[in-house]
Backbone bond lengths (Angstrom), bond angles and torsions (degrees), N, CA, C in turn:
res aa  C-N    CA-C-N  psi(-1)  N-CA   C-N-CA  omega(-1)  CA-C   N-CA-C  phi
1 M - - - 1.430 - - 1.515 110.60 -
2 R 1.293 119.89 128.00 1.435 120.91 -179.41 1.545 109.00 -121.35
3 L 1.301 116.25 122.29 1.443 123.45 177.70 1.533 109.88 -99.95
4 F 1.315 116.45 150.91 1.454 122.93 176.28 1.558 111.13 53.53
5 Q 1.337 116.08 41.26 1.464 120.42 -175.22 1.517 112.52 -59.44
6 N 1.297 116.86 -41.22 1.503 119.60 179.91 1.510 111.20 -117.80
7 A 1.350 114.50 39.57 1.455 120.77 -178.46 1.580 109.93 -65.92
8 N 1.307 113.88 142.93 1.463 119.48 176.31 1.522 111.52 -148.13
9 Y 1.344 113.99 52.34 1.434 121.26 -176.83 1.556 108.26 -77.28
10 P 1.357 118.35 143.43 1.451 120.99 -174.76 1.517 112.20 -84.23
11 F 1.339 115.88 66.46 1.484 121.29 -179.76 1.542 110.83 -62.61
12 V 1.325 116.58 -42.94 1.444 120.68 -177.48 1.510 111.40 -72.00
13 E 1.332 114.38 -44.72 1.463 119.41 -177.96 1.529 110.43 -60.80
14 K 1.298 118.90 -36.51 1.471 123.03 -178.44 1.537 114.24 -96.09
15 R 1.301 115.89 16.55 1.502 119.43 -173.21 1.502 112.24 -59.77
16 Y 1.329 120.26 -33.18 1.439 119.80 -175.09 1.538 111.88 -71.91
17 I 1.328 115.88 -23.46 1.450 118.44 175.60 1.509 109.19 -69.70
18 F 1.361 116.62 -42.18 1.467 121.20 177.25 1.524 112.26 -65.54
19 F 1.340 115.69 -38.34 1.445 120.03 176.20 1.542 112.28 -58.89
20 V 1.294 114.77 -41.43 1.476 119.41 -179.60 1.505 108.97 -68.52
21 I 1.317 118.35 -43.54 1.503 121.26 176.57 1.472 111.04 -55.62
22 S 1.320 115.49 -49.28 1.499 119.71 -178.77 1.496 111.77 -66.54
23 A 1.329 118.51 -36.59 1.463 118.92 178.41 1.506 111.51 -64.26
24 V 1.354 116.02 -40.62 1.506 119.41 178.15 1.517 110.54 -61.93
25 L 1.376 115.16 -44.48 1.480 119.18 -178.83 1.542 110.48 -63.28
26 I 1.328 116.44 -41.76 1.447 119.93 -178.63 1.533 111.99 -67.22
27 V 1.311 118.60 -43.10 1.444 123.70 178.62 1.542 109.32 -61.58
28 A 1.332 115.51 -45.75 1.465 121.49 179.20 1.547 110.28 -61.66
29 S 1.314 115.92 -41.64 1.470 119.67 179.51 1.523 111.66 -64.54
30 I 1.333 116.02 -45.28 1.459 120.71 -176.91 1.540 109.50 -65.50
31 L 1.360 116.17 -39.18 1.475 119.87 175.61 1.536 111.05 -62.82
32 G 1.349 115.88 -40.05 1.463 120.64 -179.84 1.527 109.02 -63.19
33 I 1.323 116.57 -44.57 1.474 121.32 -178.40 1.517 111.01 -64.92
34 I 1.368 117.53 -39.84 1.444 122.67 -178.95 1.552 110.74 -73.00
35 I 1.317 117.07 -46.46 1.434 120.12 -173.79 1.540 112.17 -79.63
36 K 1.302 116.42 -48.94 1.478 118.83 -176.31 1.536 113.22 -91.62
37 G 1.333 115.34 -26.68 1.450 120.28 178.88 1.526 111.19 78.97
38 I 1.343 114.90 170.54 1.459 122.11 177.14 1.476 109.65 -95.18
39 N 1.297 118.26 133.83 1.458 122.12 -179.68 1.524 109.21 -87.91
40 W 1.368 115.00 80.34 1.470 120.68 -177.11 1.506 111.22 -64.04
41 S 1.295 117.51 139.61 1.438 121.91 176.91 1.525 111.50 -81.00
42 T 1.286 117.43 176.77 1.482 121.28 -179.31 1.533 110.36 -66.44
43 D 1.319 117.36 -16.23 1.475 120.86 176.78 1.576 107.74 -61.04
44 F 1.304 115.76 -32.45 1.457 121.67 -174.93 1.524 114.24 -106.14
45 T 1.351 117.57 -33.34 1.468 119.80 -175.19 1.536 111.77 -96.36
46 G 1.305 117.65 -12.35 1.455 120.86 -177.27 1.512 110.68 95.84
47 G 1.307 117.54 159.17 1.433 122.54 -178.55 1.486 112.03 166.15
48 V 1.324 116.78 -159.27 1.454 124.12 -175.74 1.487 110.22 -122.56
49 S 1.270 120.10 128.02 1.465 126.35 174.89 1.559 110.30 -106.79
50 I 1.342 114.72 122.82 1.429 119.98 -177.77 1.558 107.56 -122.21
51 V 1.351 114.36 126.69 1.467 121.69 176.06 1.491 108.35 -99.40
52 I 1.344 118.09 123.28 1.465 121.71 179.44 1.520 110.97 -125.14
53 N 1.293 115.71 149.24 1.436 121.69 174.27 1.554 109.74 -111.33
54 M 1.280 118.26 122.27 1.459 122.36 -174.47 1.553 111.26 -115.91
55 Q 1.308 115.22 35.34 1.464 121.97 175.66 1.540 107.71 -77.27
56 P 1.332 121.17 109.92 1.435 120.96 -175.16 1.556 112.34 -67.36
57 K 1.337 114.42 148.51 1.489 117.46 177.60 1.510 109.94 -74.99
58 D 1.357 116.95 -31.10 1.492 122.13 177.67 1.525 105.73 -79.94
59 K 1.265 119.19 116.73 1.490 122.66 178.97 1.513 112.77 -67.83
60 Q 1.325 117.24 -15.48 1.456 119.20 177.84 1.534 115.98 -77.91
61 V 1.329 113.63 -14.25 1.457 121.16 178.94 1.506 108.96 -76.16
62 P 1.331 119.37 127.53 1.461 119.78 179.81 1.502 111.61 -67.46
63 P 1.382 118.83 156.61 1.459 121.18 178.89 1.487 112.61 -60.86
64 L 1.301 116.73 145.29 1.502 122.57 -179.19 1.498 109.11 -75.45
65 E 1.316 115.15 125.11 1.451 120.83 175.69 1.543 110.54 -81.32
66 I 1.351 114.90 140.31 1.458 119.09 -176.99 1.523 111.15 -62.98
67 E 1.380 118.05 -32.64 1.466 121.32 179.26 1.518 109.54 -63.52
68 H 1.360 115.43 -39.02 1.480 117.98 -176.88 1.560 109.51 -72.41
69 L 1.297 117.50 -37.03 1.486 120.46 175.23 1.541 111.11 -64.34
70 R 1.346 115.35 -41.57 1.435 119.71 177.20 1.536 112.90 -60.96
71 E 1.336 114.41 -40.49 1.485 119.49 -178.51 1.591 108.73 -65.80
72 V 1.353 114.56 -44.07 1.448 118.13 -178.14 1.547 111.59 -64.69
73 I 1.317 116.97 -41.86 1.461 120.25 -179.67 1.539 111.14 -67.75
74 N 1.330 117.28 -39.17 1.452 122.02 177.67 1.532 110.82 -63.85
75 D 1.339 115.69 -45.60 1.454 121.50 -179.62 1.533 111.43 -61.50
76 A 1.334 117.01 -26.29 1.471 120.72 -179.51 1.515 112.93 -80.43
77 G 1.328 115.87 -0.46 1.464 118.79 174.09 1.552 112.97 112.08
78 F 1.311 117.05 -6.28 1.470 120.57 178.23 1.508 109.62 -92.14
79 K 1.352 116.47 73.00 1.430 121.31 -172.20 1.504 113.15 -67.83
80 E 1.291 117.95 -30.02 1.472 121.98 -176.67 1.529 113.06 -101.55
81 A 1.317 115.33 16.99 1.453 120.18 -179.06 1.547 111.56 -63.45
82 E 1.327 117.62 138.79 1.471 123.09 176.80 1.545 105.15 -105.23
83 I 1.334 115.08 123.87 1.467 119.39 -176.70 1.511 108.77 -128.20
84 Q 1.341 117.20 131.96 1.448 120.08 179.89 1.503 107.87 -151.80
85 F 1.375 114.42 159.13 1.455 122.39 173.75 1.511 110.38 -67.52
86 I 1.267 115.70 150.62 1.462 122.71 166.58 1.542 107.44 -119.04
87 G 1.309 115.69 120.76 1.528 118.24 -179.77 1.509 110.08 70.95
88 D 1.331 114.17 -152.94 1.491 120.44 -176.60 1.502 111.24 -67.84
89 P 1.320 118.21 127.49 1.456 121.59 -179.54 1.531 112.55 -57.74
90 S 1.340 118.22 -25.64 1.467 121.03 -178.27 1.573 110.09 -68.43
91 N 1.341 116.04 -17.79 1.488 120.40 177.87 1.477 111.85 -80.46
92 A 1.352 117.79 -11.48 1.469 123.26 179.71 1.548 114.14 53.85
93 T 1.321 114.89 40.65 1.450 119.06 176.30 1.572 108.53 -104.99
94 F 1.354 114.17 127.56 1.442 119.05 -175.75 1.519 111.89 -124.80
95 Q 1.314 115.05 153.83 1.440 119.65 173.09 1.507 108.34 -114.13
96 I 1.337 116.87 128.70 1.471 121.64 -179.70 1.516 106.47 -116.74
97 K 1.342 116.14 123.46 1.454 122.17 175.96 1.536 110.45 -111.12
98 V 1.318 118.30 125.70 1.454 122.97 -179.48 1.536 108.28 -133.74
99 G 1.295 113.54 151.65 1.446 118.73 178.67 1.512 111.98 -77.70
100 G 1.329 118.84 149.96 1.422 122.88 -179.28 1.521 112.09 129.88
101 E 1.314 116.96 161.50 1.500 120.31 -176.60 1.554 110.73 -120.32
102 D 1.334 119.39 -10.80 1.450 119.68 179.67 1.513 109.17 -83.08
103 V 1.314 116.69 94.28 1.444 122.37 -172.42 1.496 111.63 -62.86
104 N 1.320 116.15 -47.43 1.502 120.52 -175.77 1.538 110.96 -63.70
105 K 1.318 115.16 -40.28 1.500 117.93 -178.11 1.548 109.20 -67.31
106 I 1.340 116.21 -45.04 1.507 118.93 -179.37 1.486 109.53 -64.50
107 R 1.329 117.41 -42.87 1.472 120.86 179.03 1.529 111.29 -57.81
108 D 1.349 115.18 -45.78 1.471 120.29 -179.88 1.516 112.28 -64.23
109 Q 1.326 115.71 -38.28 1.495 120.65 -178.83 1.527 108.34 -68.50
110 I 1.334 118.77 -44.91 1.459 120.61 178.27 1.518 111.83 -62.28
111 T 1.370 115.41 -41.48 1.471 120.21 176.55 1.499 112.43 -58.87
112 E 1.330 116.68 -43.60 1.413 120.80 -179.14 1.537 111.93 -66.67
113 V 1.310 115.72 -39.31 1.490 118.89 177.15 1.537 110.31 -61.61
114 L 1.303 115.85 -46.57 1.503 118.98 -177.09 1.504 109.06 -65.17
115 T 1.352 119.28 -35.76 1.482 121.22 -176.20 1.556 110.58 -73.19
116 T 1.356 115.10 -37.61 1.473 117.00 -175.70 1.514 114.36 -91.00
117 K 1.329 115.39 -30.01 1.485 117.58 -177.15 1.508 115.10 -97.47
118 L 1.323 114.24 -25.91 1.497 119.51 -179.61 1.505 111.29 -131.33
119 P 1.335 116.92 55.71 1.477 119.70 -173.30 1.567 111.19 -65.07
120 E 1.279 118.72 -31.60 1.460 120.27 -175.93 1.522 113.09 -67.36
121 Y 1.325 117.14 -15.74 1.480 121.65 178.33 1.534 112.90 -95.54
122 V 1.279 117.69 -11.96 1.463 120.57 -174.58 1.576 111.98 -119.22
123 Q 1.315 118.71 -11.31 1.421 121.64 -179.65 1.529 113.16 -61.50
124 G 1.329 114.67 133.83 1.480 119.88 177.24 1.517 111.98 77.56
125 R 1.325 118.54 13.12 1.483 122.09 -178.85 1.511 109.47 -125.21
126 D 1.284 116.61 149.29 1.468 121.24 177.28 1.539 109.09 -76.60
127 L 1.346 117.51 113.69 1.410 121.96 -177.37 1.512 115.20 -61.19
128 Q 1.324 117.20 -38.82 1.421 120.77 -172.86 1.546 114.26 -81.43
129 T 1.310 117.48 -17.62 1.458 120.68 -177.87 1.532 113.63 -121.95
130 D 1.362 114.49 -39.57 1.463 118.01 -175.97 1.517 112.81 -87.57
131 V 1.334 116.70 -42.00 1.446 122.87 -176.84 1.545 110.05 -82.68
132 I 1.309 114.38 -57.26 1.496 121.03 179.81 1.529 108.45 -89.68
133 R 1.319 115.66 102.22 1.459 121.32 -169.93 1.536 112.82 -87.76
134 Q 1.321 116.43 -31.43 1.477 118.51 -173.63 1.531 109.99 -158.67
135 V 1.300 117.43 138.66 1.467 121.86 175.12 1.536 108.38 -130.86
136 D 1.363 115.61 123.69 1.435 120.63 -179.90 1.520 109.90 -127.28
137 V 1.318 117.30 153.04 1.451 122.61 -178.57 1.565 108.89 -116.54
138 V 1.300 115.95 130.12 1.448 120.16 173.58 1.549 105.86 -108.19
139 G 1.324 119.08 105.52 1.415 122.89 -175.84 1.502 113.45 -65.22
140 A 1.340 116.58 160.84 1.459 119.78 -179.07 1.546 109.23 -65.57
141 K 1.316 117.50 -35.13 1.465 121.02 179.97 1.514 109.90 -64.52
142 A 1.351 117.39 -44.26 1.473 120.07 179.44 1.495 110.80 -66.12
143 G 1.359 117.12 -37.04 1.421 120.51 178.42 1.539 112.86 -65.16
144 M 1.379 115.60 -39.22 1.416 119.78 176.29 1.526 112.07 -65.03
145 E 1.330 117.96 -38.26 1.440 122.84 177.58 1.543 108.73 -62.44
146 M 1.333 117.85 -43.52 1.471 122.22 177.09 1.483 112.07 -58.94
147 R 1.320 115.28 -40.83 1.451 120.18 -178.16 1.570 110.25 -68.70
148 N 1.352 115.49 -44.50 1.439 118.32 176.47 1.518 113.36 -63.39
149 N 1.345 115.86 -38.77 1.468 120.16 178.31 1.524 112.05 -65.35
150 A 1.354 116.35 -34.57 1.442 121.66 177.02 1.482 112.45 -66.39
151 I 1.348 117.31 -42.57 1.428 120.02 175.56 1.507 113.57 -65.37
152 M 1.335 114.87 -39.99 1.476 120.63 176.06 1.539 111.87 -63.62
153 A 1.339 116.94 -37.04 1.468 118.24 179.03 1.502 110.19 -62.27
154 V 1.301 116.61 -42.18 1.494 120.86 179.34 1.500 110.68 -61.61
155 L 1.367 116.45 -46.20 1.449 121.80 -176.95 1.529 112.33 -65.67
156 I 1.353 115.35 -41.61 1.460 119.84 -179.92 1.486 111.31 -65.81
157 S 1.318 117.55 -39.85 1.455 123.23 178.35 1.570 108.96 -59.57
158 M 1.304 115.37 -42.24 1.464 119.47 -179.63 1.528 113.26 -66.30
159 V 1.355 113.70 -38.86 1.467 118.64 177.92 1.504 110.31 -60.28
160 F 1.321 117.99 -48.30 1.471 121.52 179.39 1.548 111.06 -63.02
161 M 1.352 116.50 -34.15 1.475 117.73 175.21 1.559 112.81 -63.47
162 I 1.345 113.39 -42.08 1.475 117.31 175.90 1.527 111.45 -56.32
163 I 1.354 115.46 -46.78 1.459 119.84 -176.90 1.510 109.83 -62.50
164 Y 1.411 116.41 -43.27 1.448 119.30 -178.60 1.562 111.18 -61.93
165 I 1.301 115.29 -48.78 1.477 119.80 -177.43 1.549 110.44 -66.78
166 W 1.316 116.53 -34.25 1.470 121.22 178.42 1.546 107.72 -62.93
167 V 1.341 118.14 -48.07 1.480 119.32 179.20 1.475 111.79 -68.02
168 R 1.326 116.38 -40.79 1.489 119.98 -174.99 1.504 112.10 -75.68
169 Y 1.327 119.02 -37.13 1.477 121.62 -175.71 1.515 110.80 -125.26
170 E 1.322 119.71 -87.54 1.418 123.01 -177.24 1.540 108.25 -164.98
171 L 1.342 116.45 150.75 1.481 118.82 -170.94 1.507 112.33 -58.62
172 T 1.365 117.29 -40.31 1.481 118.69 178.90 1.512 112.27 -57.11
173 F 1.334 116.97 -39.47 1.445 121.16 -179.55 1.555 108.58 -63.73
174 G 1.346 115.08 -43.77 1.488 117.78 -178.26 1.571 110.59 -63.59
175 L 1.320 117.66 -45.97 1.430 121.82 -176.56 1.529 110.01 -63.84
176 M 1.333 118.91 -46.09 1.441 120.64 -178.91 1.526 111.70 -70.95
177 G 1.329 117.75 -28.92 1.458 119.98 174.36 1.509 110.69 -64.21
178 I 1.315 117.51 -40.55 1.459 120.65 179.17 1.521 110.87 -72.27
179 V 1.353 117.52 -35.73 1.485 117.69 173.22 1.479 111.24 -58.54
180 A 1.353 116.02 -41.61 1.484 119.53 176.43 1.537 111.55 -61.33
181 L 1.360 116.69 -35.87 1.459 119.61 179.36 1.503 111.53 -68.10
182 F 1.353 116.38 -41.73 1.464 120.33 177.41 1.585 107.39 -59.93
183 H 1.290 114.24 -42.21 1.502 120.51 177.36 1.540 109.71 -52.59
184 D 1.333 116.66 -47.83 1.447 121.60 -178.45 1.549 112.86 -65.85
185 V 1.326 115.30 -45.29 1.452 121.16 -177.20 1.552 110.79 -67.00
186 I 1.261 116.30 -43.99 1.483 120.97 -177.09 1.523 108.50 -64.06
187 I 1.337 119.92 -46.08 1.456 122.11 179.25 1.505 110.09 -61.45
188 L 1.347 116.93 -47.29 1.480 118.23 -178.31 1.526 112.22 -63.48
189 V 1.316 118.38 -42.48 1.467 121.08 177.64 1.531 110.58 -65.16
190 G 1.349 116.36 -34.32 1.440 121.03 176.29 1.565 111.63 -62.62
191 V 1.310 116.05 -39.42 1.476 119.05 177.10 1.550 108.75 -58.72
192 F 1.340 116.92 -45.52 1.462 119.14 -177.56 1.521 110.15 -70.08
193 A 1.340 119.32 -30.25 1.470 121.34 174.41 1.521 111.42 -65.43
194 F 1.348 116.50 -46.11 1.489 118.56 -179.34 1.521 111.48 -65.78
195 T 1.299 118.91 -41.67 1.459 123.83 179.40 1.480 113.16 -76.83
196 Q 1.324 118.32 -17.21 1.451 123.85 -176.37 1.547 113.38 56.72
197 K 1.339 114.36 31.29 1.460 118.67 173.47 1.542 107.99 -74.15
198 E 1.310 116.38 146.46 1.429 120.19 -178.78 1.534 112.70 -61.72
199 F 1.312 114.60 134.57 1.480 119.36 179.61 1.549 106.25 -99.01
200 T 1.331 113.75 104.61 1.476 120.34 -175.62 1.491 110.12 -107.46
201 M 1.344 114.44 178.69 1.455 122.09 176.28 1.516 109.64 -62.26
202 T 1.348 115.20 -34.05 1.497 121.20 177.64 1.491 111.55 -62.20
203 I 1.346 116.68 -42.88 1.487 120.58 176.36 1.527 109.23 -63.86
204 L 1.293 117.83 -40.42 1.481 119.61 179.17 1.547 109.52 -62.14
205 A 1.306 116.51 -41.16 1.453 121.09 178.71 1.523 108.93 -60.78
206 A 1.348 119.28 -39.90 1.414 123.67 179.00 1.515 111.14 -65.30
207 I 1.349 117.71 -40.67 1.458 121.39 177.99 1.512 111.64 -63.91
208 L 1.329 117.54 -43.53 1.463 121.66 178.44 1.530 111.27 -62.94
209 T 1.333 115.77 -40.45 1.440 120.99 175.77 1.533 111.37 -60.51
210 L 1.317 117.72 -42.51 1.409 122.75 -176.91 1.537 113.41 -73.82
211 V 1.346 114.90 -28.77 1.492 119.26 173.12 1.504 108.05 -60.28
212 G 1.347 118.70 -48.02 1.447 120.50 178.42 1.535 113.29 -65.16
213 Y 1.336 116.70 -38.82 1.441 122.99 179.31 1.553 109.16 -60.44
214 S 1.351 115.78 -51.52 1.434 121.90 -175.61 1.517 112.86 -63.63
215 I 1.328 117.41 -43.89 1.462 120.24 -179.45 1.509 110.61 -67.50
216 N 1.296 119.11 -31.24 1.476 122.94 178.00 1.509 109.27 -65.04
217 D 1.344 115.14 -45.54 1.452 118.73 176.88 1.536 111.87 -60.26
218 T 1.318 114.45 -40.44 1.531 117.84 -178.75 1.526 110.49 -68.51
219 I 1.309 117.19 -38.18 1.459 119.07 179.95 1.505 113.28 -65.71
220 V 1.321 117.21 -32.44 1.496 119.89 175.42 1.540 110.21 -59.38
221 I 1.359 116.15 -42.50 1.441 119.64 179.33 1.521 109.13 -68.62
222 Y 1.358 116.96 -42.55 1.435 119.39 178.98 1.529 112.97 -59.38
223 D 1.332 116.16 -35.93 1.467 121.80 -179.26 1.527 108.42 -65.65
224 R 1.355 116.06 -43.22 1.465 121.07 176.67 1.505 110.80 -62.44
225 L 1.342 117.23 -42.10 1.441 119.76 177.57 1.545 112.39 -57.63
226 R 1.278 116.26 -45.94 1.474 121.45 -179.32 1.529 109.35 -59.35
227 E 1.297 116.19 -46.33 1.493 119.64 -178.50 1.498 110.40 -65.49
228 D 1.331 118.45 -43.28 1.467 120.57 -179.11 1.519 112.40 -69.75
229 L 1.308 118.74 -31.24 1.473 119.74 173.76 1.527 112.67 -63.35
230 K 1.344 117.61 -26.58 1.451 120.78 175.32 1.505 111.25 -77.20
231 I 1.362 113.72 -41.70 1.485 119.21 -173.01 1.531 112.40 -75.78
232 Y 1.369 115.35 -45.38 1.420 119.74 -171.00 1.533 110.68 -107.80
233 R 1.279 117.96 58.39 1.484 122.65 -175.05 1.508 114.28 -64.83
234 K 1.346 115.32 -25.89 1.459 118.57 -177.42 1.535 112.83 -82.54
235 D 1.328 116.05 -17.09 1.444 118.07 -178.72 1.529 109.00 -79.44
236 S 1.340 114.64 160.12 1.466 120.96 174.88 1.518 109.67 -71.20
237 V 1.353 113.31 150.54 1.487 119.14 -175.22 1.591 110.33 -61.70
238 P 1.362 119.92 -42.20 1.486 116.83 177.12 1.510 113.96 -56.80
239 I 1.343 115.85 -39.80 1.473 119.68 177.47 1.502 112.58 -61.92
240 I 1.365 115.29 -42.71 1.459 120.91 -178.40 1.565 108.40 -66.05
241 F 1.324 117.01 -41.85 1.459 118.79 178.91 1.560 111.95 -62.18
242 N 1.326 113.86 -46.31 1.462 117.53 -178.21 1.556 111.51 -64.34
243 R 1.341 117.06 -39.75 1.449 121.26 177.90 1.551 110.30 -61.52
244 A 1.310 115.10 -43.98 1.457 118.63 -179.54 1.504 113.57 -63.02
245 I 1.309 116.92 -41.92 1.488 120.34 176.95 1.506 111.15 -62.30
246 N 1.316 117.74 -43.04 1.470 122.64 178.85 1.520 111.37 -67.11
247 K 1.315 118.92 -36.26 1.495 121.22 179.46 1.528 110.61 -64.84
248 T 1.324 115.88 -34.77 1.504 118.58 -177.85 1.508 113.61 -94.89
249 L 1.343 116.39 2.77 1.459 121.40 -175.78 1.518 110.75 -60.19
250 G 1.378 117.93 -46.66 1.441 120.22 -177.88 1.502 111.60 -61.21
251 R 1.310 119.45 -45.57 1.447 123.35 178.71 1.533 111.43 -60.53
252 T 1.350 117.02 -42.94 1.452 122.90 -179.31 1.512 110.78 -63.91
253 V 1.326 117.05 -46.39 1.463 121.56 -177.33 1.543 110.87 -67.66
254 I 1.347 118.22 -42.41 1.430 120.62 179.63 1.512 111.15 -65.66
255 T 1.337 117.16 -44.38 1.449 118.89 -179.66 1.545 110.53 -64.31
256 G 1.353 116.42 -43.45 1.451 120.64 -179.62 1.505 111.72 -64.77
257 S 1.333 117.10 -44.19 1.496 118.88 -174.86 1.516 110.47 -68.93
258 T 1.344 119.28 -39.08 1.468 118.73 -178.28 1.550 110.27 -71.07
259 T 1.352 116.55 -37.73 1.476 115.91 176.21 1.549 111.46 -69.13
260 F 1.324 115.86 -37.33 1.482 119.11 177.15 1.521 111.52 -61.83
261 A 1.342 116.81 -40.59 1.432 120.95 179.77 1.551 112.17 -60.64
262 T 1.317 115.33 -37.98 1.487 120.60 176.42 1.505 110.07 -66.26
263 A 1.355 114.76 -45.96 1.502 118.54 -174.75 1.550 109.32 -66.82
264 I 1.344 118.20 -40.13 1.432 121.02 -175.46 1.530 109.56 -72.41
265 A 1.353 116.39 -30.91 1.482 118.50 174.46 1.519 111.11 -65.20
266 L 1.352 117.96 -40.57 1.477 121.75 175.97 1.505 109.23 -63.11
267 Y 1.319 117.60 -37.11 1.492 120.52 -179.44 1.521 110.58 -62.02
268 F 1.315 118.08 -45.34 1.474 121.49 -175.30 1.489 113.49 -83.09
269 F 1.381 116.70 -33.86 1.489 119.39 -170.67 1.497 113.29 -118.45
270 G 1.328 120.19 -4.17 1.435 122.15 -173.15 1.508 114.26 -83.32
271 G 1.336 117.52 -10.34 1.459 118.70 -178.37 1.505 113.63 94.39
272 P 1.309 118.26 164.23 1.448 122.81 -174.31 1.533 113.71 -68.78
273 V 1.323 117.77 -22.46 1.489 121.54 -176.24 1.546 109.81 -62.92
274 I 1.369 116.29 -41.84 1.464 119.28 -178.01 1.532 110.61 -108.89
275 H 1.374 118.49 16.86 1.409 122.26 -177.83 1.554 112.17 -56.72
276 D 1.383 114.03 -52.17 1.449 117.11 -176.63 1.565 112.98 -70.78
277 F 1.305 115.40 -31.96 1.470 120.05 175.51 1.530 110.00 -60.94
278 A 1.326 115.28 -46.38 1.508 120.27 -179.06 1.546 109.13 -65.81
279 L 1.335 116.51 -37.71 1.463 119.40 178.69 1.547 109.26 -62.48
280 A 1.326 115.24 -47.67 1.511 118.55 -179.84 1.526 108.85 -60.91
281 M 1.269 120.54 -41.60 1.445 123.38 178.28 1.515 112.39 -61.31
282 S 1.338 114.50 -47.33 1.473 120.18 -178.30 1.535 111.66 -61.41
283 L 1.331 116.19 -48.72 1.448 120.77 -178.71 1.541 108.24 -66.27
284 G 1.378 115.64 -42.89 1.475 118.69 -178.89 1.505 112.67 -60.87
285 I 1.323 118.17 -38.20 1.458 121.25 178.86 1.529 110.97 -63.42
286 I 1.329 115.95 -42.89 1.481 119.85 177.67 1.553 109.96 -61.65
287 I 1.312 115.52 -50.55 1.476 122.44 -176.77 1.540 109.34 -63.52
288 G 1.317 115.97 -46.15 1.487 120.52 -178.22 1.501 112.34 -64.47
289 T 1.311 118.67 -43.09 1.443 122.62 177.16 1.540 110.54 -63.97
290 Y 1.304 116.90 -42.24 1.461 120.66 178.50 1.546 109.28 -59.76
291 S 1.340 116.45 -49.09 1.490 119.42 -175.99 1.568 110.78 -66.70
292 S 1.325 116.88 -34.12 1.501 119.03 179.79 1.520 109.30 -64.69
293 I 1.320 118.12 -41.86 1.448 121.88 -174.71 1.557 111.36 -80.28
294 F 1.345 116.55 -47.22 1.461 120.73 -168.82 1.527 115.16 -99.37
295 I 1.327 117.58 -22.43 1.507 118.09 -168.21 1.520 111.25 -111.95
296 A 1.341 118.61 -57.77 1.460 121.40 -166.55 1.536 112.46 -55.06
297 S 1.318 119.34 -56.07 1.465 120.43 -176.67 1.518 111.36 -70.28
298 N 1.312 119.46 -34.15 1.450 120.94 176.36 1.479 113.44 -65.18
299 L 1.348 116.27 -31.74 1.499 119.93 174.79 1.522 110.93 -64.90
300 V 1.329 115.46 -39.76 1.481 120.65 178.57 1.536 107.20 -62.60
301 L 1.308 117.17 -49.44 1.459 119.61 -177.87 1.548 110.26 -60.90
302 E 1.310 116.37 -41.76 1.466 119.32 179.82 1.508 112.50 -63.19
303 T 1.336 115.44 -36.74 1.457 119.73 176.01 1.489 112.18 -65.23
304 F 1.319 116.89 -42.97 1.459 120.77 175.12 1.492 111.98 -56.05
305 V 1.286 115.93 -44.52 1.471 122.30 -177.17 1.530 111.21 -61.65
306 H 1.322 115.96 -46.44 1.439 120.57 -170.47 1.551 114.41 -90.80
307 T 1.314 116.27 -16.20 1.475 117.86 179.63 1.540 113.09 -107.96
308 R 1.313 116.24 -2.05 1.454 121.82 178.28 1.568 111.30 58.59
309 T 1.291 117.39 34.28 1.488 121.00 179.63 1.539 111.13 -105.74
310 E 1.312 114.63 10.66 1.460 118.65 -176.38 1.529 112.83 -56.59
311 K 1.277 117.77 -49.59 1.494 121.32 -174.29 1.541 110.41 -66.56
312 Q 1.306 116.10 -43.91 1.485 120.17 178.91 1.519 111.62 -61.08
313 A 1.384 114.51 -44.69 1.452 117.95 -177.78 1.525 111.50 -67.11
314 I 1.300 116.52 -41.65 1.476 120.57 -179.74 1.521 108.74 -65.82
315 K 1.277 119.47 -41.41 1.462 120.95 176.44 1.531 111.19 -59.91
316 H 1.304 116.72 -40.88 1.472 121.06 -179.93 1.510 109.56 -68.60
317 L 1.286 117.53 -43.41 1.467 122.77 -179.69 1.520 113.29 -62.49
318 T 1.314 116.54 -44.86 1.462 120.61 -174.70 1.555 111.25 -73.50
319 K 1.330 115.97 -14.00 1.456 117.50 175.11 1.542 111.71 -84.25
320 K 1.374 116.75 -19.38 1.419 120.51 -178.71 1.528 112.11 -70.97
321 K 1.298 117.30 139.98 1.513 121.36 179.08 1.461 110.56 -95.91
């Protein structure tokens, strides 16, 4: 199946409209990050991790649903608590992460909640050894180090991408590809700042995944650009750029739509544990596809126009095999 087989949309001609749209989104995202801030999870800010086993002694008691446990813990005042299964759900072992550094106080509060709100799951069992299996503390310093390491991981990955694209294509392509990636990351983080959804390690994993996804889409267009610059040497560069974007449009849309369909299915049917991850993936696919089509290549063209490096870059590209 081939979509957009004879497409000839004016992506290059309308590039300034897309630049304005992106600029507005980036400014809004930066303002959201500055004004509202990022709601860092306990993975980054520090907190207490408690592992509990809620396997009832009475076999007649139905298994505890994670949604019910989450509701009980939230109602007790731990609004930002992260709760997930550990191992096989049939074992009813959960990990609860909450912010704070007073281990004994948090442990006592969680114990009281379990005793008063879920008595059927703890009756006849030793609360301190059988129900509460493990208590760990993630200090604020360790959380800050994780946050800094996460930011560094994104930056290092982008540096290596610049080097790869520089060697494979041309430095201008690499730099503008990374500018487009910053565009994607800033807008996605801005969405989480505005919504104040918790920024967890899972969300970071989604962002790193989308960085790779977006640059892959961009490189496909770059590859077509390089080939078309060899084939259509007599055409003007804007025409070559626009033709290349249109030629890869079908592939970009099909790849984006199938990946988006998977991510949106996870969002609606994957459960609350991966809800935010699926949301980040869904938004990231939309933003990444948009930047690959409308931003990355047009930034390269704009750089050529304003720096007068067009001839040197084309000469370099056409020599590449």
